[in-house]
PyMOL Python script that loads the backbone (N, CA, C, O; Angstrom):
from pymol import cmd

cmd.read_pdbstr("""\
ATOM      1  N   MET A   1       7.538 -21.369 -28.322  1.00  0.00           N
ATOM      2  CA  MET A   1       8.271 -20.896 -27.163  1.00  0.00           C
ATOM      3  C   MET A   1       8.462 -19.384 -27.224  1.00  0.00           C
ATOM      4  O   MET A   1       8.228 -18.684 -26.239  1.00  0.00           O
ATOM      5  N   ILE A   2       8.888 -18.883 -28.382  1.00  0.00           N
ATOM      6  CA  ILE A   2       9.097 -17.448 -28.544  1.00  0.00           C
ATOM      7  C   ILE A   2       7.768 -16.708 -28.453  1.00  0.00           C
ATOM      8  O   ILE A   2       7.711 -15.607 -27.904  1.00  0.00           O
ATOM      9  N   LYS A   3       6.692 -17.302 -28.987  1.00  0.00           N
ATOM     10  CA  LYS A   3       5.372 -16.667 -28.913  1.00  0.00           C
ATOM     11  C   LYS A   3       4.944 -16.516 -27.460  1.00  0.00           C
ATOM     12  O   LYS A   3       4.366 -15.494 -27.091  1.00  0.00           O
ATOM     13  N   ASN A   4       5.218 -17.516 -26.633  1.00  0.00           N
ATOM     14  CA  ASN A   4       4.860 -17.435 -25.219  1.00  0.00           C
ATOM     15  C   ASN A   4       5.642 -16.326 -24.511  1.00  0.00           C
ATOM     16  O   ASN A   4       5.090 -15.614 -23.672  1.00  0.00           O
ATOM     17  N   LYS A   5       6.909 -16.184 -24.845  1.00  0.00           N
ATOM     18  CA  LYS A   5       7.726 -15.131 -24.237  1.00  0.00           C
ATOM     19  C   LYS A   5       7.239 -13.752 -24.668  1.00  0.00           C
ATOM     20  O   LYS A   5       7.197 -12.826 -23.859  1.00  0.00           O
ATOM     21  N   LEU A   6       6.868 -13.614 -25.946  1.00  0.00           N
ATOM     22  CA  LEU A   6       6.339 -12.333 -26.414  1.00  0.00           C
ATOM     23  C   LEU A   6       5.011 -12.009 -25.736  1.00  0.00           C
ATOM     24  O   LEU A   6       4.764 -10.870 -25.341  1.00  0.00           O
ATOM     25  N   LEU A   7       4.172 -13.012 -25.609  1.00  0.00           N
ATOM     26  CA  LEU A   7       2.884 -12.808 -24.933  1.00  0.00           C
ATOM     27  C   LEU A   7       3.104 -12.385 -23.490  1.00  0.00           C
ATOM     28  O   LEU A   7       2.437 -11.469 -23.010  1.00  0.00           O
ATOM     29  N   LEU A   8       4.014 -13.026 -22.798  1.00  0.00           N
ATOM     30  CA  LEU A   8       4.334 -12.666 -21.422  1.00  0.00           C
ATOM     31  C   LEU A   8       4.867 -11.238 -21.350  1.00  0.00           C
ATOM     32  O   LEU A   8       4.492 -10.487 -20.450  1.00  0.00           O
ATOM     33  N   ALA A   9       5.727 -10.854 -22.275  1.00  0.00           N
ATOM     34  CA  ALA A   9       6.266  -9.492 -22.299  1.00  0.00           C
ATOM     35  C   ALA A   9       5.157  -8.472 -22.514  1.00  0.00           C
ATOM     36  O   ALA A   9       5.165  -7.421 -21.873  1.00  0.00           O
ATOM     37  N   TYR A  10       4.202  -8.755 -23.400  1.00  0.00           N
ATOM     38  CA  TYR A  10       3.077  -7.838 -23.626  1.00  0.00           C
ATOM     39  C   TYR A  10       2.200  -7.716 -22.388  1.00  0.00           C
ATOM     40  O   TYR A  10       1.737  -6.624 -22.059  1.00  0.00           O
ATOM     41  N   ILE A  11       1.972  -8.812 -21.712  1.00  0.00           N
ATOM     42  CA  ILE A  11       1.155  -8.782 -20.490  1.00  0.00           C
ATOM     43  C   ILE A  11       1.840  -7.933 -19.424  1.00  0.00           C
ATOM     44  O   ILE A  11       1.195  -7.118 -18.764  1.00  0.00           O
ATOM     45  N   ILE A  12       3.145  -8.124 -19.258  1.00  0.00           N
ATOM     46  CA  ILE A  12       3.892  -7.343 -18.262  1.00  0.00           C
ATOM     47  C   ILE A  12       3.861  -5.855 -18.621  1.00  0.00           C
ATOM     48  O   ILE A  12       3.665  -5.018 -17.740  1.00  0.00           O
ATOM     49  N   LEU A  13       4.048  -5.521 -19.876  1.00  0.00           N
ATOM     50  CA  LEU A  13       3.996  -4.122 -20.302  1.00  0.00           C
ATOM     51  C   LEU A  13       2.612  -3.515 -20.060  1.00  0.00           C
ATOM     52  O   LEU A  13       2.507  -2.376 -19.606  1.00  0.00           O
ATOM     53  N   ALA A  14       1.567  -4.259 -20.356  1.00  0.00           N
ATOM     54  CA  ALA A  14       0.204  -3.750 -20.147  1.00  0.00           C
ATOM     55  C   ALA A  14      -0.066  -3.529 -18.674  1.00  0.00           C
ATOM     56  O   ALA A  14      -0.666  -2.521 -18.301  1.00  0.00           O
ATOM     57  N   PHE A  15       0.366  -4.452 -17.830  1.00  0.00           N
ATOM     58  CA  PHE A  15       0.164  -4.311 -16.384  1.00  0.00           C
ATOM     59  C   PHE A  15       0.909  -3.090 -15.855  1.00  0.00           C
ATOM     60  O   PHE A  15       0.349  -2.299 -15.096  1.00  0.00           O
ATOM     61  N   ASN A  16       2.168  -2.935 -16.253  1.00  0.00           N
ATOM     62  CA  ASN A  16       2.958  -1.792 -15.804  1.00  0.00           C
ATOM     63  C   ASN A  16       2.384  -0.477 -16.312  1.00  0.00           C
ATOM     64  O   ASN A  16       2.403   0.516 -15.585  1.00  0.00           O
ATOM     65  N   ALA A  17       1.876  -0.443 -17.534  1.00  0.00           N
ATOM     66  CA  ALA A  17       1.290   0.781 -18.075  1.00  0.00           C
ATOM     67  C   ALA A  17       0.058   1.173 -17.269  1.00  0.00           C
ATOM     68  O   ALA A  17      -0.156   2.357 -17.012  1.00  0.00           O
ATOM     69  N   ALA A  18      -0.751   0.205 -16.867  1.00  0.00           N
ATOM     70  CA  ALA A  18      -1.934   0.512 -16.055  1.00  0.00           C
ATOM     71  C   ALA A  18      -1.526   1.054 -14.700  1.00  0.00           C
ATOM     72  O   ALA A  18      -2.188   1.944 -14.168  1.00  0.00           O
ATOM     73  N   PHE A  19      -0.448   0.532 -14.130  1.00  0.00           N
ATOM     74  CA  PHE A  19       0.016   1.013 -12.829  1.00  0.00           C
ATOM     75  C   PHE A  19       0.603   2.416 -12.942  1.00  0.00           C
ATOM     76  O   PHE A  19       0.331   3.271 -12.099  1.00  0.00           O
ATOM     77  N   ILE A  20       1.402   2.658 -13.970  1.00  0.00           N
ATOM     78  CA  ILE A  20       2.030   3.968 -14.153  1.00  0.00           C
ATOM     79  C   ILE A  20       0.977   5.034 -14.419  1.00  0.00           C
ATOM     80  O   ILE A  20       1.125   6.183 -14.003  1.00  0.00           O
ATOM     81  N   GLU A  21      -0.096   4.642 -15.121  1.00  0.00           N
ATOM     82  CA  GLU A  21      -1.162   5.592 -15.436  1.00  0.00           C
ATOM     83  C   GLU A  21      -1.768   6.183 -14.172  1.00  0.00           C
ATOM     84  O   GLU A  21      -2.144   7.355 -14.160  1.00  0.00           O
ATOM     85  N   SER A  22      -1.869   5.397 -13.116  1.00  0.00           N
ATOM     86  CA  SER A  22      -2.452   5.881 -11.866  1.00  0.00           C
ATOM     87  C   SER A  22      -1.367   5.934 -10.796  1.00  0.00           C
ATOM     88  O   SER A  22      -1.426   5.219  -9.796  1.00  0.00           O
ATOM     89  N   ALA A  23      -0.384   6.787 -11.023  1.00  0.00           N
ATOM     90  CA  ALA A  23       0.748   6.878 -10.105  1.00  0.00           C
ATOM     91  C   ALA A  23       0.352   7.468  -8.760  1.00  0.00           C
ATOM     92  O   ALA A  23       1.024   7.217  -7.760  1.00  0.00           O
ATOM     93  N   ASN A  24      -0.736   8.256  -8.713  1.00  0.00           N
ATOM     94  CA  ASN A  24      -1.196   8.846  -7.465  1.00  0.00           C
ATOM     95  C   ASN A  24      -2.501   8.188  -7.040  1.00  0.00           C
ATOM     96  O   ASN A  24      -3.420   8.036  -7.844  1.00  0.00           O
ATOM     97  N   MET A  25      -2.576   7.800  -5.770  1.00  0.00           N
ATOM     98  CA  MET A  25      -3.821   7.228  -5.272  1.00  0.00           C
ATOM     99  C   MET A  25      -4.012   7.605  -3.802  1.00  0.00           C
ATOM    100  O   MET A  25      -3.057   7.919  -3.092  1.00  0.00           O
ATOM    101  N   VAL A  26      -5.263   7.564  -3.374  1.00  0.00           N
ATOM    102  CA  VAL A  26      -5.619   7.860  -1.993  1.00  0.00           C
ATOM    103  C   VAL A  26      -6.377   6.678  -1.422  1.00  0.00           C
ATOM    104  O   VAL A  26      -7.266   6.118  -2.063  1.00  0.00           O
ATOM    105  N   ILE A  27      -6.012   6.311  -0.216  1.00  0.00           N
ATOM    106  CA  ILE A  27      -6.789   5.346   0.562  1.00  0.00           C
ATOM    107  C   ILE A  27      -7.509   6.181   1.610  1.00  0.00           C
ATOM    108  O   ILE A  27      -6.873   6.723   2.515  1.00  0.00           O
ATOM    109  N   LYS A  28      -8.842   6.291   1.496  1.00  0.00           N
ATOM    110  CA  LYS A  28      -9.578   7.179   2.392  1.00  0.00           C
ATOM    111  C   LYS A  28     -10.369   6.389   3.431  1.00  0.00           C
ATOM    112  O   LYS A  28     -10.660   5.206   3.251  1.00  0.00           O
ATOM    113  N   ASN A  29     -10.703   7.065   4.508  1.00  0.00           N
ATOM    114  CA  ASN A  29     -11.531   6.532   5.596  1.00  0.00           C
ATOM    115  C   ASN A  29     -10.939   5.297   6.259  1.00  0.00           C
ATOM    116  O   ASN A  29     -11.677   4.410   6.686  1.00  0.00           O
ATOM    117  N   ALA A  30      -9.635   5.233   6.348  1.00  0.00           N
ATOM    118  CA  ALA A  30      -8.969   4.075   6.950  1.00  0.00           C
ATOM    119  C   ALA A  30      -8.847   4.253   8.457  1.00  0.00           C
ATOM    120  O   ALA A  30      -8.727   5.377   8.945  1.00  0.00           O
ATOM    121  N   GLU A  31      -8.876   3.168   9.181  1.00  0.00           N
ATOM    122  CA  GLU A  31      -8.569   3.155  10.615  1.00  0.00           C
ATOM    123  C   GLU A  31      -7.064   2.948  10.699  1.00  0.00           C
ATOM    124  O   GLU A  31      -6.577   1.848  10.437  1.00  0.00           O
ATOM    125  N   ILE A  32      -6.318   3.991  11.063  1.00  0.00           N
ATOM    126  CA  ILE A  32      -4.855   3.978  10.972  1.00  0.00           C
ATOM    127  C   ILE A  32      -4.232   3.773  12.352  1.00  0.00           C
ATOM    128  O   ILE A  32      -4.502   4.523  13.289  1.00  0.00           O
ATOM    129  N   TYR A  33      -3.407   2.757  12.454  1.00  0.00           N
ATOM    130  CA  TYR A  33      -2.545   2.539  13.621  1.00  0.00           C
ATOM    131  C   TYR A  33      -1.138   2.819  13.135  1.00  0.00           C
ATOM    132  O   TYR A  33      -0.556   2.005  12.419  1.00  0.00           O
ATOM    133  N   ASP A  34      -0.576   3.977  13.519  1.00  0.00           N
ATOM    134  CA  ASP A  34       0.715   4.362  12.955  1.00  0.00           C
ATOM    135  C   ASP A  34       1.918   3.958  13.797  1.00  0.00           C
ATOM    136  O   ASP A  34       3.054   4.128  13.355  1.00  0.00           O
ATOM    137  N   GLY A  35       1.701   3.430  14.991  1.00  0.00           N
ATOM    138  CA  GLY A  35       2.809   3.031  15.837  1.00  0.00           C
ATOM    139  C   GLY A  35       3.403   4.183  16.623  1.00  0.00           C
ATOM    140  O   GLY A  35       4.285   3.975  17.457  1.00  0.00           O
ATOM    141  N   ILE A  36       2.931   5.399  16.369  1.00  0.00           N
ATOM    142  CA  ILE A  36       3.413   6.570  17.093  1.00  0.00           C
ATOM    143  C   ILE A  36       2.431   6.959  18.186  1.00  0.00           C
ATOM    144  O   ILE A  36       2.809   7.142  19.343  1.00  0.00           O
ATOM    145  N   GLU A  37       1.160   7.082  17.802  1.00  0.00           N
ATOM    146  CA  GLU A  37       0.120   7.401  18.769  1.00  0.00           C
ATOM    147  C   GLU A  37      -0.370   6.105  19.415  1.00  0.00           C
ATOM    148  O   GLU A  37      -0.297   5.035  18.811  1.00  0.00           O
ATOM    149  N   ASN A  38      -0.873   6.211  20.657  1.00  0.00           N
ATOM    150  CA  ASN A  38      -1.355   5.023  21.359  1.00  0.00           C
ATOM    151  C   ASN A  38      -2.668   4.507  20.799  1.00  0.00           C
ATOM    152  O   ASN A  38      -2.947   3.310  20.865  1.00  0.00           O
ATOM    153  N   ASN A  39      -3.468   5.393  20.255  1.00  0.00           N
ATOM    154  CA  ASN A  39      -4.779   5.004  19.729  1.00  0.00           C
ATOM    155  C   ASN A  39      -4.800   5.126  18.215  1.00  0.00           C
ATOM    156  O   ASN A  39      -3.970   5.808  17.614  1.00  0.00           O
ATOM    157  N   SER A  40      -5.765   4.449  17.618  1.00  0.00           N
ATOM    158  CA  SER A  40      -5.934   4.575  16.172  1.00  0.00           C
ATOM    159  C   SER A  40      -6.711   5.856  15.860  1.00  0.00           C
ATOM    160  O   SER A  40      -7.284   6.485  16.750  1.00  0.00           O
ATOM    161  N   TYR A  41      -6.718   6.226  14.587  1.00  0.00           N
ATOM    162  CA  TYR A  41      -7.498   7.380  14.158  1.00  0.00           C
ATOM    163  C   TYR A  41      -7.962   7.170  12.724  1.00  0.00           C
ATOM    164  O   TYR A  41      -7.344   6.421  11.968  1.00  0.00           O
ATOM    165  N   GLN A  42      -9.059   7.838  12.353  1.00  0.00           N
ATOM    166  CA  GLN A  42      -9.565   7.808  10.984  1.00  0.00           C
ATOM    167  C   GLN A  42      -8.712   8.757  10.163  1.00  0.00           C
ATOM    168  O   GLN A  42      -8.409   9.863  10.610  1.00  0.00           O
ATOM    169  N   GLY A  43      -8.325   8.342   8.977  1.00  0.00           N
ATOM    170  CA  GLY A  43      -7.505   9.205   8.150  1.00  0.00           C
ATOM    171  C   GLY A  43      -7.478   8.779   6.699  1.00  0.00           C
ATOM    172  O   GLY A  43      -8.091   7.789   6.299  1.00  0.00           O
ATOM    173  N   HIS A  44      -6.746   9.562   5.927  1.00  0.00           N
ATOM    174  CA  HIS A  44      -6.609   9.354   4.487  1.00  0.00           C
ATOM    175  C   HIS A  44      -5.122   9.338   4.158  1.00  0.00           C
ATOM    176  O   HIS A  44      -4.352  10.136   4.692  1.00  0.00           O
ATOM    177  N   ILE A  45      -4.722   8.423   3.273  1.00  0.00           N
ATOM    178  CA  ILE A  45      -3.316   8.259   2.932  1.00  0.00           C
ATOM    179  C   ILE A  45      -3.128   8.534   1.446  1.00  0.00           C
ATOM    180  O   ILE A  45      -3.740   7.879   0.602  1.00  0.00           O
ATOM    181  N   LEU A  46      -2.276   9.510   1.133  1.00  0.00           N
ATOM    182  CA  LEU A  46      -1.939   9.832  -0.250  1.00  0.00           C
ATOM    183  C   LEU A  46      -0.651   9.099  -0.612  1.00  0.00           C
ATOM    184  O   LEU A  46       0.353   9.203   0.092  1.00  0.00           O
ATOM    185  N   ILE A  47      -0.691   8.351  -1.725  1.00  0.00           N
ATOM    186  CA  ILE A  47       0.477   7.615  -2.203  1.00  0.00           C
ATOM    187  C   ILE A  47       0.828   8.145  -3.588  1.00  0.00           C
ATOM    188  O   ILE A  47       0.010   8.112  -4.508  1.00  0.00           O
ATOM    189  N   ARG A  48       2.071   8.640  -3.721  1.00  0.00           N
ATOM    190  CA  ARG A  48       2.577   9.138  -5.004  1.00  0.00           C
ATOM    191  C   ARG A  48       3.718   8.260  -5.457  1.00  0.00           C
ATOM    192  O   ARG A  48       4.720   8.120  -4.756  1.00  0.00           O
ATOM    193  N   GLU A  49       3.569   7.671  -6.621  1.00  0.00           N
ATOM    194  CA  GLU A  49       4.601   6.823  -7.226  1.00  0.00           C
ATOM    195  C   GLU A  49       5.098   5.760  -6.257  1.00  0.00           C
ATOM    196  O   GLU A  49       6.299   5.501  -6.178  1.00  0.00           O
ATOM    197  N   GLY A  50       4.177   5.144  -5.519  1.00  0.00           N
ATOM    198  CA  GLY A  50       4.508   4.036  -4.640  1.00  0.00           C
ATOM    199  C   GLY A  50       5.037   4.414  -3.279  1.00  0.00           C
ATOM    200  O   GLY A  50       5.442   3.538  -2.514  1.00  0.00           O
ATOM    201  N   VAL A  51       5.046   5.713  -2.948  1.00  0.00           N
ATOM    202  CA  VAL A  51       5.567   6.181  -1.663  1.00  0.00           C
ATOM    203  C   VAL A  51       4.495   6.987  -0.948  1.00  0.00           C
ATOM    204  O   VAL A  51       3.815   7.805  -1.568  1.00  0.00           O
ATOM    205  N   ILE A  52       4.338   6.763   0.355  1.00  0.00           N
ATOM    206  CA  ILE A  52       3.378   7.543   1.129  1.00  0.00           C
ATOM    207  C   ILE A  52       3.849   8.994   1.154  1.00  0.00           C
ATOM    208  O   ILE A  52       4.941   9.293   1.638  1.00  0.00           O
ATOM    209  N   ALA A  53       3.013   9.896   0.626  1.00  0.00           N
ATOM    210  CA  ALA A  53       3.366  11.307   0.541  1.00  0.00           C
ATOM    211  C   ALA A  53       2.723  12.122   1.656  1.00  0.00           C
ATOM    212  O   ALA A  53       3.294  13.115   2.107  1.00  0.00           O
ATOM    213  N   LYS A  54       1.528  11.706   2.108  1.00  0.00           N
ATOM    214  CA  LYS A  54       0.814  12.493   3.111  1.00  0.00           C
ATOM    215  C   LYS A  54      -0.214  11.627   3.813  1.00  0.00           C
ATOM    216  O   LYS A  54      -0.845  10.765   3.202  1.00  0.00           O
ATOM    217  N   ILE A  55      -0.374  11.871   5.112  1.00  0.00           N
ATOM    218  CA  ILE A  55      -1.455  11.266   5.882  1.00  0.00           C
ATOM    219  C   ILE A  55      -2.265  12.415   6.450  1.00  0.00           C
ATOM    220  O   ILE A  55      -1.727  13.272   7.152  1.00  0.00           O
ATOM    221  N   SER A  56      -3.551  12.437   6.152  1.00  0.00           N
ATOM    222  CA  SER A  56      -4.413  13.531   6.573  1.00  0.00           C
ATOM    223  C   SER A  56      -5.541  12.999   7.446  1.00  0.00           C
ATOM    224  O   SER A  56      -6.153  11.978   7.133  1.00  0.00           O
ATOM    225  N   LYS A  57      -5.811  13.699   8.544  1.00  0.00           N
ATOM    226  CA  LYS A  57      -6.929  13.328   9.413  1.00  0.00           C
ATOM    227  C   LYS A  57      -8.210  14.052   9.022  1.00  0.00           C
ATOM    228  O   LYS A  57      -9.294  13.664   9.457  1.00  0.00           O
ATOM    229  N   THR A  58      -8.101  15.106   8.201  1.00  0.00           N
ATOM    230  CA  THR A  58      -9.285  15.912   7.898  1.00  0.00           C
ATOM    231  C   THR A  58      -9.711  15.810   6.438  1.00  0.00           C
ATOM    232  O   THR A  58     -10.707  15.151   6.138  1.00  0.00           O
ATOM    233  N   SER A  59      -8.989  16.437   5.534  1.00  0.00           N
ATOM    234  CA  SER A  59      -9.416  16.494   4.136  1.00  0.00           C
ATOM    235  C   SER A  59      -8.817  15.350   3.322  1.00  0.00           C
ATOM    236  O   SER A  59      -7.705  14.890   3.581  1.00  0.00           O
ATOM    237  N   VAL A  60      -9.589  14.905   2.332  1.00  0.00           N
ATOM    238  CA  VAL A  60      -9.122  13.846   1.438  1.00  0.00           C
ATOM    239  C   VAL A  60      -8.270  14.489   0.342  1.00  0.00           C
ATOM    240  O   VAL A  60      -8.779  15.321  -0.410  1.00  0.00           O
ATOM    241  N   PRO A  61      -6.989  14.126   0.230  1.00  0.00           N
ATOM    242  CA  PRO A  61      -6.138  14.700  -0.825  1.00  0.00           C
ATOM    243  C   PRO A  61      -6.612  14.268  -2.211  1.00  0.00           C
ATOM    244  O   PRO A  61      -7.250  13.225  -2.352  1.00  0.00           O
ATOM    245  N   TYR A  62      -6.305  15.058  -3.222  1.00  0.00           N
ATOM    246  CA  TYR A  62      -6.662  14.715  -4.604  1.00  0.00           C
ATOM    247  C   TYR A  62      -5.702  13.661  -5.136  1.00  0.00           C
ATOM    248  O   TYR A  62      -4.500  13.710  -4.873  1.00  0.00           O
ATOM    249  N   ALA A  63      -6.246  12.706  -5.887  1.00  0.00           N
ATOM    250  CA  ALA A  63      -5.424  11.685  -6.548  1.00  0.00           C
ATOM    251  C   ALA A  63      -6.176  11.136  -7.751  1.00  0.00           C
ATOM    252  O   ALA A  63      -7.377  11.358  -7.904  1.00  0.00           O
ATOM    253  N   ASP A  64      -5.451  10.414  -8.603  1.00  0.00           N
ATOM    254  CA  ASP A  64      -6.053   9.812  -9.790  1.00  0.00           C
ATOM    255  C   ASP A  64      -7.053   8.723  -9.422  1.00  0.00           C
ATOM    256  O   ASP A  64      -8.115   8.609 -10.034  1.00  0.00           O
ATOM    257  N   LYS A  65      -6.706   7.928  -8.423  1.00  0.00           N
ATOM    258  CA  LYS A  65      -7.589   6.845  -7.970  1.00  0.00           C
ATOM    259  C   LYS A  65      -7.835   6.992  -6.480  1.00  0.00           C
ATOM    260  O   LYS A  65      -6.941   7.379  -5.727  1.00  0.00           O
ATOM    261  N   VAL A  66      -9.055   6.681  -6.059  1.00  0.00           N
ATOM    262  CA  VAL A  66      -9.426   6.759  -4.651  1.00  0.00           C
ATOM    263  C   VAL A  66     -10.028   5.419  -4.247  1.00  0.00           C
ATOM    264  O   VAL A  66     -10.941   4.909  -4.896  1.00  0.00           O
ATOM    265  N   TYR A  67      -9.498   4.861  -3.161  1.00  0.00           N
ATOM    266  CA  TYR A  67     -10.009   3.606  -2.624  1.00  0.00           C
ATOM    267  C   TYR A  67     -10.592   3.878  -1.244  1.00  0.00           C
ATOM    268  O   TYR A  67      -9.943   4.502  -0.404  1.00  0.00           O
ATOM    269  N   ASP A  68     -11.806   3.415  -1.010  1.00  0.00           N
ATOM    270  CA  ASP A  68     -12.458   3.623   0.278  1.00  0.00           C
ATOM    271  C   ASP A  68     -12.152   2.422   1.176  1.00  0.00           C
ATOM    272  O   ASP A  68     -12.518   1.290   0.861  1.00  0.00           O
ATOM    273  N   ALA A  69     -11.482   2.685   2.288  1.00  0.00           N
ATOM    274  CA  ALA A  69     -11.081   1.618   3.211  1.00  0.00           C
ATOM    275  C   ALA A  69     -11.943   1.626   4.476  1.00  0.00           C
ATOM    276  O   ALA A  69     -11.495   1.181   5.533  1.00  0.00           O
ATOM    277  N   LYS A  70     -13.166   2.126   4.374  1.00  0.00           N
ATOM    278  CA  LYS A  70     -14.044   2.196   5.543  1.00  0.00           C
ATOM    279  C   LYS A  70     -14.197   0.807   6.160  1.00  0.00           C
ATOM    280  O   LYS A  70     -14.540  -0.161   5.481  1.00  0.00           O
ATOM    281  N   GLY A  71     -13.934   0.740   7.461  1.00  0.00           N
ATOM    282  CA  GLY A  71     -14.022  -0.525   8.175  1.00  0.00           C
ATOM    283  C   GLY A  71     -12.752  -1.361   8.095  1.00  0.00           C
ATOM    284  O   GLY A  71     -12.700  -2.456   8.655  1.00  0.00           O
ATOM    285  N   LYS A  72     -11.736  -0.867   7.416  1.00  0.00           N
ATOM    286  CA  LYS A  72     -10.465  -1.588   7.274  1.00  0.00           C
ATOM    287  C   LYS A  72      -9.390  -0.924   8.127  1.00  0.00           C
ATOM    288  O   LYS A  72      -9.450   0.276   8.398  1.00  0.00           O
ATOM    289  N   ILE A  73      -8.416  -1.709   8.543  1.00  0.00           N
ATOM    290  CA  ILE A  73      -7.320  -1.234   9.387  1.00  0.00           C
ATOM    291  C   ILE A  73      -6.044  -1.175   8.559  1.00  0.00           C
ATOM    292  O   ILE A  73      -5.748  -2.090   7.791  1.00  0.00           O
ATOM    293  N   ILE A  74      -5.287  -0.083   8.722  1.00  0.00           N
ATOM    294  CA  ILE A  74      -3.988   0.047   8.071  1.00  0.00           C
ATOM    295  C   ILE A  74      -2.937   0.242   9.161  1.00  0.00           C
ATOM    296  O   ILE A  74      -3.086   1.092  10.039  1.00  0.00           O
ATOM    297  N   THR A  75      -1.878  -0.552   9.090  1.00  0.00           N
ATOM    298  CA  THR A  75      -0.795  -0.488  10.074  1.00  0.00           C
ATOM    299  C   THR A  75       0.539  -0.488   9.342  1.00  0.00           C
ATOM    300  O   THR A  75       0.607  -0.878   8.176  1.00  0.00           O
ATOM    301  N   PRO A  76       1.604  -0.054  10.018  1.00  0.00           N
ATOM    302  CA  PRO A  76       2.925  -0.254   9.430  1.00  0.00           C
ATOM    303  C   PRO A  76       3.232  -1.750   9.414  1.00  0.00           C
ATOM    304  O   PRO A  76       2.584  -2.519  10.124  1.00  0.00           O
ATOM    305  N   GLY A  77       4.203  -2.167   8.623  1.00  0.00           N
ATOM    306  CA  GLY A  77       4.560  -3.582   8.569  1.00  0.00           C
ATOM    307  C   GLY A  77       5.000  -4.095   9.930  1.00  0.00           C
ATOM    308  O   GLY A  77       5.787  -3.448  10.620  1.00  0.00           O
ATOM    309  N   PHE A  78       4.495  -5.250  10.312  1.00  0.00           N
ATOM    310  CA  PHE A  78       4.842  -5.826  11.607  1.00  0.00           C
ATOM    311  C   PHE A  78       6.026  -6.776  11.523  1.00  0.00           C
ATOM    312  O   PHE A  78       6.682  -7.021  12.535  1.00  0.00           O
ATOM    313  N   ILE A  79       6.319  -7.317  10.345  1.00  0.00           N
ATOM    314  CA  ILE A  79       7.391  -8.291  10.199  1.00  0.00           C
ATOM    315  C   ILE A  79       8.399  -7.772   9.197  1.00  0.00           C
ATOM    316  O   ILE A  79       8.034  -7.387   8.086  1.00  0.00           O
ATOM    317  N   ALA A  80       9.652  -7.759   9.576  1.00  0.00           N
ATOM    318  CA  ALA A  80      10.723  -7.388   8.653  1.00  0.00           C
ATOM    319  C   ALA A  80      11.221  -8.685   8.005  1.00  0.00           C
ATOM    320  O   ALA A  80      11.822  -9.517   8.684  1.00  0.00           O
ATOM    321  N   PRO A  81      10.979  -8.868   6.706  1.00  0.00           N
ATOM    322  CA  PRO A  81      11.314 -10.136   6.071  1.00  0.00           C
ATOM    323  C   PRO A  81      12.806 -10.438   5.998  1.00  0.00           C
ATOM    324  O   PRO A  81      13.190 -11.584   5.762  1.00  0.00           O
ATOM    325  N   ASP A  82      13.646  -9.435   6.195  1.00  0.00           N
ATOM    326  CA  ASP A  82      15.077  -9.676   6.082  1.00  0.00           C
ATOM    327  C   ASP A  82      15.756  -9.879   7.436  1.00  0.00           C
ATOM    328  O   ASP A  82      16.979  -9.782   7.537  1.00  0.00           O
ATOM    329  N   THR A  83      14.959 -10.164   8.489  1.00  0.00           N
ATOM    330  CA  THR A  83      15.520 -10.406   9.813  1.00  0.00           C
ATOM    331  C   THR A  83      14.994 -11.729  10.357  1.00  0.00           C
ATOM    332  O   THR A  83      14.154 -12.379   9.736  1.00  0.00           O
ATOM    333  N   GLN A  84      15.495 -12.111  11.510  1.00  0.00           N
ATOM    334  CA  GLN A  84      15.049 -13.338  12.165  1.00  0.00           C
ATOM    335  C   GLN A  84      13.918 -13.072  13.155  1.00  0.00           C
ATOM    336  O   GLN A  84      13.425 -14.002  13.793  1.00  0.00           O
ATOM    337  N   ILE A  85      13.500 -11.809  13.289  1.00  0.00           N
ATOM    338  CA  ILE A  85      12.442 -11.472  14.239  1.00  0.00           C
ATOM    339  C   ILE A  85      11.162 -12.195  13.839  1.00  0.00           C
ATOM    340  O   ILE A  85      10.742 -12.131  12.683  1.00  0.00           O
ATOM    341  N   GLY A  86      10.554 -12.869  14.779  1.00  0.00           N
ATOM    342  CA  GLY A  86       9.307 -13.580  14.515  1.00  0.00           C
ATOM    343  C   GLY A  86       9.503 -14.979  13.982  1.00  0.00           C
ATOM    344  O   GLY A  86       8.534 -15.724  13.839  1.00  0.00           O
ATOM    345  N   ILE A  87      10.742 -15.356  13.681  1.00  0.00           N
ATOM    346  CA  ILE A  87      10.999 -16.676  13.113  1.00  0.00           C
ATOM    347  C   ILE A  87      11.685 -17.586  14.146  1.00  0.00           C
ATOM    348  O   ILE A  87      11.713 -18.804  13.971  1.00  0.00           O
ATOM    349  N   VAL A  88      12.216 -17.023  15.179  1.00  0.00           N
ATOM    350  CA  VAL A  88      12.952 -17.787  16.176  1.00  0.00           C
ATOM    351  C   VAL A  88      12.008 -18.727  16.913  1.00  0.00           C
ATOM    352  O   VAL A  88      10.939 -18.318  17.367  1.00  0.00           O
ATOM    353  N   LYS A  89      12.408 -19.981  17.029  1.00  0.00           N
ATOM    354  CA  LYS A  89      11.607 -20.971  17.753  1.00  0.00           C
ATOM    355  C   LYS A  89      11.877 -20.816  19.251  1.00  0.00           C
ATOM    356  O   LYS A  89      13.024 -20.768  19.695  1.00  0.00           O
ATOM    357  N   LEU A  90      10.800 -20.741  20.003  1.00  0.00           N
ATOM    358  CA  LEU A  90      10.932 -20.621  21.456  1.00  0.00           C
ATOM    359  C   LEU A  90      10.883 -21.996  22.103  1.00  0.00           C
ATOM    360  O   LEU A  90      10.000 -22.795  21.791  1.00  0.00           O
ATOM    361  N   GLU A  91      11.803 -22.276  22.982  1.00  0.00           N
ATOM    362  CA  GLU A  91      11.809 -23.537  23.728  1.00  0.00           C
ATOM    363  C   GLU A  91      10.980 -23.364  24.981  1.00  0.00           C
ATOM    364  O   GLU A  91      11.258 -22.465  25.775  1.00  0.00           O
ATOM    365  N   LEU A  92       9.986 -24.184  25.184  1.00  0.00           N
ATOM    366  CA  LEU A  92       9.135 -24.096  26.370  1.00  0.00           C
ATOM    367  C   LEU A  92       9.389 -25.261  27.293  1.00  0.00           C
ATOM    368  O   LEU A  92       8.763 -25.359  28.349  1.00  0.00           O
TER     369      LEU A  92
END
""", "prot")
cmd.dss("prot")
cmd.show_as("cartoon", "prot")
cmd.util.cbc("prot")
cmd.orient("prot")
């Protein structure tokens, strides 16, 4: 039992260390729907320590890891999990 808990703790530490190692990342060439503009646009998203730091339409920002999202769509979250929006049953 204790060996399993130690193994689990080592796995969690290894996973977190890999994530911390690449604290900065860029998602490039994404089709971005930001909810502000009426149309989508091609852009690059810089994420620092889990927070969006910059959205660029022209140059790709420098980061430790770069992910190419060509052909993929990125949008803000559509569902707020802590509300009843989208969960209410409609009577027809």
